[in-house]
C-alpha positions in Angstrom: -18.1 -36.4 6.0 -14.4 -37.1 5.3 -11.7 -34.5 5.7 -11.3 -34.3 2.0 -15.0 -33.6 1.5 -14.9 -30.9 4.2 -12.0 -29.3 2.5 -13.7 -29.3 -0.9 -16.7 -27.6 0.6 -14.6 -24.9 2.2 -12.7 -24.4 -1.0 -15.8 -24.0 -3.1 -17.4 -21.7 -0.5 -14.3 -19.6 -0.4 -14.0 -19.2 -4.1 -17.7 -18.3 -4.5 -17.3 -15.7 -1.8 -14.2 -14.3 -3.6 -16.2 -14.0 -6.9 -18.8 -11.9 -5.0 -16.1 -9.8 -3.4 -14.7 -9.1 -6.8 -18.0 -7.4 -7.8 -17.4 -5.2 -4.8 -13.9 -4.4 -5.9 -15.1 -3.6 -9.4 -17.8 -1.3 -8.0 -15.2 0.4 -5.8 -12.8 0.9 -8.8 -15.8 2.3 -10.8 -16.8 4.6 -8.0 -13.3 6.2 -7.9 -13.0 6.5 -11.7 -16.3 6.8 -13.6 -19.3 6.9 -11.3 -21.3 10.2 -11.7 -21.3 12.4 -8.6 -25.0 11.9 -8.0 -24.6 8.2 -8.2 -22.4 7.9 -5.1 -25.4 7.5 -2.6 -26.7 4.6 -4.6 -23.3 3.0 -4.8 -23.0 3.2 -1.1 -26.2 1.3 -0.7 -25.0 -1.3 -3.3 -21.8 -1.8 -1.3 -23.7 -2.1 2.0 -26.0 -4.8 0.5 -23.0 -6.7 -0.8 -21.2 -6.3 2.6 -24.2 -7.9 4.3 -24.2 -10.8 1.9 -20.4 -11.3 2.3 -20.6 -11.1 6.0 -23.4 -13.7 6.1 -21.2 -16.0 3.9 -18.1 -15.5 6.0 -19.8 -16.2 9.2 -21.8 -19.3 8.0 -21.7 -21.8 10.9 -21.0 -24.5 8.4 -17.5 -23.0 8.0 -16.8 -23.7 11.7 -18.1 -27.3 11.4 -15.9 -28.0 8.4 -12.8 -26.5 10.0 -13.3 -28.7 13.0 -13.3 -31.7 10.7 -10.0 -30.7 9.3 -8.0 -29.2 12.1 -5.6 -31.7 13.6 -6.2 -34.2 10.8 -3.4 -35.7 8.7 -4.9 -33.8 5.7 -3.3 -30.6 7.0 -0.2 -32.3 8.6 2.3 -30.2 6.6 1.8 -26.6 7.9 3.4 -25.2 4.7 1.1 -27.2 2.3 -1.6 -25.2 0.4 -4.3 -27.1 2.2 -2.9 -26.4 5.7 -2.3 -22.7 4.8 -5.8 -22.3 3.6 -7.3 -24.0 6.6 -5.2 -21.8 8.9 -6.3 -18.6 7.2 -9.9 -19.7 6.8 -10.0 -20.2 10.6 -8.4 -16.8 11.2 -10.9 -15.1 8.9 -13.9 -17.0 10.3 -13.1 -16.2 13.9 -12.5 -12.6 13.0 -15.7 -12.1 11.0 -17.8 -14.0 13.5 -16.9 -11.5 16.2 -18.2 -8.5 14.1 -22.1 -8.2 14.2 -23.7 -8.1 10.8 -25.3 -4.7 11.6 -21.8 -3.3 12.3 -20.3 -4.8 9.1 -23.1 -3.2 7.0 -22.9 0.2 8.8 -19.1 0.3 8.2 -19.4 -0.5 4.5 -22.0 2.2 4.0 -20.2 4.8 6.1 -16.9 4.2 4.3 -18.4 4.3 0.9 -20.1 7.6 1.8 -17.0 8.8 3.4 -14.8 8.4 0.3 -17.4 10.4 -1.8 -17.6 13.1 0.9 -13.8 13.3 1.2 -13.5 13.7 -2.6 -15.8 16.7 -2.5 -14.7 18.3 0.7 -10.9 18.1 0.3 -10.6 20.5 -2.6 -12.8 23.0 -0.7 -10.8 22.7 2.5 -14.1 21.8 4.1 -13.1 20.2 7.4 -16.4 21.0 9.0 -18.3 19.2 6.2 -16.0 16.2 6.4 -15.7 15.9 10.1 -19.1 14.3 10.8 -18.5 11.3 8.6 -15.0 10.9 9.9 -16.3 10.8 13.5 -18.8 8.1 12.4 -16.1 6.0 10.7 -13.8 6.2 13.8 -16.7 5.4 16.1 -17.6 2.3 14.1 -13.9 1.3 13.8 -13.5 1.5 17.6 -16.6 -0.6 17.9 -15.2 -3.2 15.5 -11.8 -3.3 17.3 -13.5 -3.9 20.6 -15.7 -6.6 19.1 -12.6 -8.4 17.7 -10.7 -8.1 20.9 -7.0 -7.5 21.6 -4.3 -8.5 24.1 -2.7 -5.1 24.6 -4.5 -2.3 22.9 -7.3 -1.5 20.4 -4.9 -0.6 17.6 -3.6 -4.1 17.5 -6.9 -5.6 16.5 -6.9 -3.3 13.4 -3.2 -3.6 12.5 -3.3 -7.3 12.7 -5.9 -7.4 9.8 -3.5 -5.7 7.5 -0.2 -7.0 8.9 -0.8 -10.5 10.5 1.2 -10.8 13.7 2.2 -7.2 14.0 1.4 -5.0 17.1 1.6 -1.3 17.8 4.4 -1.9 20.3 6.5 -3.7 17.7 5.9 -0.9 15.2 6.8 1.8 17.8 10.1 0.0 18.5 11.1 -0.3 14.8 9.9 3.2 14.0 12.0 4.6 16.8 15.2 3.2 15.3 14.2 4.4 11.8 13.2 7.9 13.1 16.5 8.5 14.8 18.5 7.5 11.7 16.2 9.6 9.5 16.5 12.7 11.6 20.3 12.3 11.7 20.5 11.9 7.9 18.1 14.7 7.2 20.1 17.1 9.4 23.3 16.3 7.5 21.5 16.8 4.1 20.1 20.1 5.2 23.6 21.2 6.2 25.0 20.3 2.8 26.0 22.9 0.3 24.6 20.7 -2.5 21.2 21.9 -3.5 19.7 20.1 -6.6 17.7 22.2 -9.0 14.2 20.7 -9.3 13.0 23.1 -11.9 13.6 20.5 -14.6 10.6 18.6 -13.2 8.3 21.7 -13.4 8.1 22.2 -17.1 5.4 21.3 -19.7 4.5 17.6 -19.9 1.5 16.9 -22.1 -1.0 14.5 -20.6 -1.1 12.4 -23.8 2.7 12.1 -23.7 2.6 11.0 -20.1 0.0 8.4 -20.9 2.1 7.0 -23.8 5.2 7.0 -21.7 3.4 5.2 -18.9 2.2 2.4 -21.2 5.8 2.2 -22.6 7.5 1.6 -19.3 4.8 -0.5 -17.8 5.1 -3.0 -20.6 8.9 -2.9 -20.6 9.2 -3.5 -16.8 6.8 -6.5 -17.0 3.2 -5.4 -16.2 0.9 -7.3 -18.5 -1.2 -4.7 -20.2 -3.5 -7.5 -21.6 -4.3 -8.4 -18.0 -4.6 -4.9 -16.6 -5.3 -1.3 -17.5 -4.5 2.3 -16.4 -7.1 5.0 -15.6 -7.2 8.4 -14.0 -8.4 9.2 -10.5 -8.0 11.9 -7.7 -6.1 9.6 -5.4 -4.1 6.7 -7.2 -4.6 3.1 -6.2 -4.4 -0.4 -7.5 -7.4 -2.7 -7.6 -7.1 -6.4 -8.3 -10.4 -7.8 -9.6 -9.1 -11.3 -10.2 -6.9 -13.3 -12.5 -6.3 -11.4 -15.7 -7.8 -8.2 -14.4 -5.6 -5.9 -12.3 -6.5 -2.2 -12.5 -4.0 0.6 -12.0 -4.9 4.3 -11.6 -2.8 7.5 -11.6 -3.2 11.3 -11.8 -1.6 13.7 -14.3 -0.2 17.2 -13.8 0.9 18.8 -17.0 3.3 21.1 -15.1 5.0 18.5 -12.8 6.6 15.3 -14.0 6.7 13.4 -10.7 3.1 12.6 -9.7 2.1 10.6 -12.8 5.4 8.8 -13.3 6.2 7.8 -9.8 2.6 7.3 -8.9 2.2 4.9 -11.8 5.4 3.0 -11.1 4.3 2.7 -7.5 0.9 1.3 -8.4 2.5 -1.0 -11.0 4.5 -2.5 -8.1 1.3 -3.4 -6.5 0.0 -4.6 -9.8 2.8 -7.0 -10.6 2.2 -8.6 -7.2 -1.4 -9.1 -8.1 -0.5 -10.5 -11.5 2.1 -12.8 -9.9 -0.3 -14.7 -7.7 -1.0 -18.2 -8.8 -4.4 -18.2 -10.6 -5.1 -21.8 -9.6 -5.4 -20.7 -6.0 -7.7 -17.7 -6.7 -10.3 -17.4 -4.0 -8.2 -19.1 -1.3 -5.6 -17.7 1.0 -2.8 -19.4 -1.1 -3.9 -17.1 -4.0 -4.0 -14.0 -1.8 -1.4 -11.4 -1.0 -0.2 -12.0 2.6 -0.2 -8.4 3.9 -0.3 -4.8 3.0 3.3 -4.3 4.3 4.6 -7.0 1.9 2.3 -5.4 -0.8 3.9 -2.0 -0.1 7.4 -3.5 -0.3 6.7 -4.3 -3.9 5.4 -0.9 -4.8 8.1 1.0 -3.0 10.8 -1.2 -4.5 9.7 -0.4 -8.0 9.0 3.2 -7.3 12.2 4.0 -5.4 14.9 1.3 -5.4 14.3 0.9 -9.2 12.4 3.9 -10.5 14.6 6.5 -8.8 17.8 4.7 -9.5 20.5 5.9 -11.9 20.6 2.5 -13.6 16.9 2.7 -14.4 17.3 6.2 -16.0 20.4 5.3 -17.9 18.0 3.1 -19.9 14.8 5.2 -19.9 16.3 8.7 -20.2 16.7 8.6 -24.0 13.1 7.4 -24.3 11.8 10.1 -21.9 13.6 12.7 -24.0 11.7 11.5 -27.0 8.3 11.7 -25.3 8.9 15.1 -23.6 10.5 18.0 -25.5 11.1 19.7 -22.1 13.9 17.2 -21.5 15.5 17.5 -24.9 18.6 19.4 -23.8 18.6 18.4 -20.2 21.4 16.3 -18.6 20.7 12.9 -17.0 22.8 13.8 -14.0 20.7 16.9 -13.3 17.4 15.0 -13.7 18.6 12.2 -11.4 19.6 14.7 -8.7 16.2 16.5 -9.1 14.0 13.3 -8.7 16.0 12.5 -5.6 16.0 16.0 -4.1 15.4 15.9 -0.3 13.2 18.6 1.1 10.6 18.4 3.8 7.1 18.6 2.3 3.5 18.5 3.2 2.2 15.7 0.9 3.0 12.1 1.7 2.6 10.8 -1.8 5.0 13.4 -3.1 7.6 13.1 -0.3 11.2 12.1 -1.0 12.6 8.8 0.2 14.4 10.3 3.2 11.4 12.2 4.7 8.6 9.8 3.5 8.6 7.6 6.6 8.2 10.6 8.9 4.8 11.2 7.3 3.8 7.7 8.2 5.0 8.0 11.7 2.9 11.2 12.2 -0.3 9.6 11.0 0.4 6.4 13.0 0.8 8.5 16.2 -2.3 10.5 15.5 -4.3 7.3 14.8 -3.0 5.7 18.0 -4.1 8.8 20.0 -7.5 8.8 18.5 -8.1 5.1 19.2 -6.7 5.4 22.7 -9.1 8.2 23.4 -6.2 10.6 24.0 -7.3 12.8 21.1 -10.7 13.8 19.7 -11.4 14.1 16.0 -12.1 17.8 16.5 -8.5 18.3 17.7 -6.8 16.1 15.0 -5.9 19.0 12.7 -4.0 20.8 15.5 -2.2 17.6 16.6 -1.3 16.9 13.0 0.1 20.4 12.4 2.1 20.2 15.7 3.8 16.9 14.6 4.6 18.2 11.1 6.3 21.2 12.8 8.2 18.9 15.2 9.3 16.3 12.7 9.6 18.2 9.4 9.7 21.8 10.4 6.7 22.8 8.3 2.9 23.3 8.6 0.1 23.1 6.0 -1.4 26.5 5.2 -4.6 24.7 4.1 -6.2 21.7 5.8 -6.5 19.8 2.5 -2.8 19.4 2.6 -2.8 18.6 6.3 -5.0 16.1 8.0 -7.3 15.8 5.0 -4.7 14.9 2.5 -5.3 11.1 2.3 -8.5 9.1 1.6 -7.6 6.3 4.0 -9.5 7.4 7.1 -12.7 8.1 5.2 -12.3 4.7 3.6 -12.1 3.0 7.0 -8.4 2.1 6.5 -7.4 2.8 10.1 -4.5 0.7 11.4 -3.3 0.6 7.8 -0.7 3.4 7.7 2.3 1.6 9.4 2.3 -0.8 6.5 3.7 1.9 4.3 6.9 2.3 6.3 7.0 -1.4 7.0 6.9 -1.8 3.2 10.0 0.4 2.9 11.8 -1.7 5.5 10.8 -5.1 3.9 11.6 -3.8 0.4 15.2 -2.7 1.3 15.9 -6.1 2.9 14.4 -8.0 0.0 16.3 -5.9 -2.6 19.6 -6.5 -0.8 19.0 -10.3 -0.9 18.0 -10.1 -4.6 21.2 -8.4 -5.4 23.2 -11.0 -3.5 21.4 -13.6 -5.6 21.3 -11.9 -9.0 24.4 -9.7 -9.1 24.6 -6.0 -9.8 21.0 -4.9 -10.4 21.8 -1.4 -11.4 23.9 -2.7 -14.3 21.0 -4.9 -15.4 18.6 -1.9 -15.2 20.9 0.2 -17.4 20.5 -2.5 -20.1 16.8 -2.6 -19.8 16.9 -5.9 -17.9 14.1 -5.9 -15.3 12.9 -9.5 -15.7 15.5 -11.0 -13.3 14.3 -8.9 -10.4 10.7 -9.4 -11.2 11.2 -13.2 -11.4 13.0 -13.2 -8.1 10.0 -11.4 -6.6 7.7 -13.9 -8.3 9.5 -16.9 -6.8 10.2 -15.6 -3.3 7.1 -13.4 -2.7 4.2 -13.4 -5.2 3.8 -17.1 -5.7 3.9 -17.8 -2.0 0.5 -16.2 -1.5 -0.3 -16.3 2.2 1.9 -19.4 2.9 3.9 -17.4 5.4 3.1 -14.4 7.6 5.1 -11.3 6.7 8.1 -11.7 9.1 8.3 -15.5 8.3 8.2 -14.7 4.6 11.0 -12.2 5.0 13.1 -14.8 7.0 12.5 -17.4 4.2 13.6 -15.1 1.5 16.5 -13.4 3.3 17.5 -15.8 6.2 17.0 -12.9 8.6 14.3 -11.3 10.7 13.2 -7.7 10.0 16.3 -5.5 10.2 15.9 -1.7 9.8 19.6 -1.4 9.1 19.1 -2.4 5.5 16.9 0.7 4.8 19.1 2.9 6.9 22.3 1.8 5.0 20.6 2.2 1.6 19.4 5.7 2.4 22.8 6.8 3.8 24.7 5.3 0.9 22.5 6.8 -1.8 21.9 10.2 -0.3 25.3 10.5 1.2 26.7 10.2 -2.3 24.2 12.7 -3.7 24.7 15.3 -1.1 28.3 14.6 -0.1 27.5 13.9 3.5 
């Protein structure tokens, strides 16, 4: 068999596997949106059966044979070519999947599907005791998977590397230390400021129908293709890419609070435009796949915060918001802008302001590390969680649903995932600074309703690159610099220093 024939076989096998995985993605989206409560056990069995089939396909020995035919050949001589990138990532995935026994892959799929359904029911009831058994099972299976994969330094690295290729816990701890010190310093200055924005403007009456109409308005204006996507309602918002031409966004509406639906939708839209920006001709291969969750998060956080919470953005959208929401009719833009950027330590990560947000990530990262290292038991996680919130943010959750149970990620098996949120903020600030150097004053463009230049810059430098480069290499290609936390630190100090006069 020639190298070309071996590549063709791998490409076809990869695409067929991706089509099957897309059914799983669709089933997961449906479970979160429309599946009847009594249908969750059956859905868990469906996902487990699919996980078994996908694991069999991803560990097919023929993959290894074909890769051996290609590796080292002139066919993949250029490491940045689509063929070489695909072969590199196919090898990475094959080696990873081959280390996980089929039995473990199936058990994980079933446990995490059950876990999400149990979390949805247990969280509103503050039912930690009812949730704890499945959480223990998910963590036990995840530790087993990490040990099967292997790691050079610690178990956490085997998990983090799946979401952020090349990253290690030690690297993250170093970057987080610099960011934490700068954040604590800025937060202290803000809390000592006499400036106290009035956030009551955000807690008025906002009809759900009006919020839905406004969402579809700004989604289309910014550049999310509504003919290649949709927006639905869930308990915990997410974006699910099904495939080319089908990217699903979800949100949640509170009729007495403006922020959750608007900023949650803009956040998921950032993920969505990344999914829509992938080159469809590479679908089913690494070149048509987002490179990492940190880079993914950089896109969502950029649109949510650097764009969606900016004054330029609202100079354009404020008149439209006033048309949709009578509650804003006589309000001043300056007051609204101050309110949506108010800094106050809070319990809920998804509702946190830009300054304190990363502290939420650091807390969960540290708790995860302790659980995986065996320094902390699941039974003791709530107390450890509360202690860190008291230490970092000066607050504690009166109810466990707003504490250790607030996020779906652990029950979904997304352990080792959380650092990517803060990495996304760091990447996003650095990308944004480079885009502004390349494009000029972005705030002035936003004020005129011009969002296409920034989106096209992201398309060129990030979205269309697929998995050509690992995260830090992609960042270097786009900005000519390695990851530098100072971009985020400077942005936060500049913006909030002006808002709070500090």
